[in-house]
N, C-alpha and C positions, 0 to 999 in steps of 0.2 A: 212574181214580177221580175223582169230582167233589168239589168242596169240601164239599158237604153230606154226602157219604159219609165224608169225612175227619173232619168234626165229629162225626158219629154214632159213628164208630169211637173217637175220643178220649173221648167221653162214656161209652162202655162199658168203658173201661179201669179197672182197679182203682185206688183212690186212691194206693196205694203206687207203682204204675207211673207214674202222672202225676207224683208228687212226684220220683221218680228222674229222669224225663226233664227236668223243670225244673231240678233240682240239677245234672245233667250238662251242661245248656246254659249254665250261668253263665259258664264260662271264655270261650266263643266270643262270648257276648253282651257281656261286658265288653271283650274285645279289640276287637270291632267298634266299640263305643262310644268307646273310647280312641283308636282310629285315626281315627274321624270327628272327634274333637276335636283332632287333630293331635299326639297324644301316644301313638304306638303302643307296645304292650306285647305281648310274645310270649304266645301261648296257654299254653305250657309254664310260664311264670312264674306265670301266674294259676292254673293247675292245681296247682302246688306250694303256693301260698298256700291254695287251697281245701282241699287235703289236710290242712292243719293245723287247719282249722276243724271243729268238731263238727257233723256233719250234723243236719238236723231230726229231732226225736224220732220221727216216723212212718216214718223211712227206715231199714230194716234193712241192716246191712252185707252186702255181696255175698260170696258164697262163692267161693273161688278158682276152682273149676271153671266156674261160670256166668259169671265175668268174662272168661274166655278163650274162651268159646263165642260171644261177640258179635262 
């Protein structure tokens, strides 16, 4: 798949799916940024912190069955 096909596929995704992808990417993004700055933090620690934060309004909670199917 080319980069233009990836962009087209991303653009066709529903807004909630895009928001979920961005929300779920936060722990890894933060962990990489902190490691780059010389202050590594485990991804699990960041995930635990993120779990205590209210998700964005447009993000519906996952149903238990769909969370295990990924």
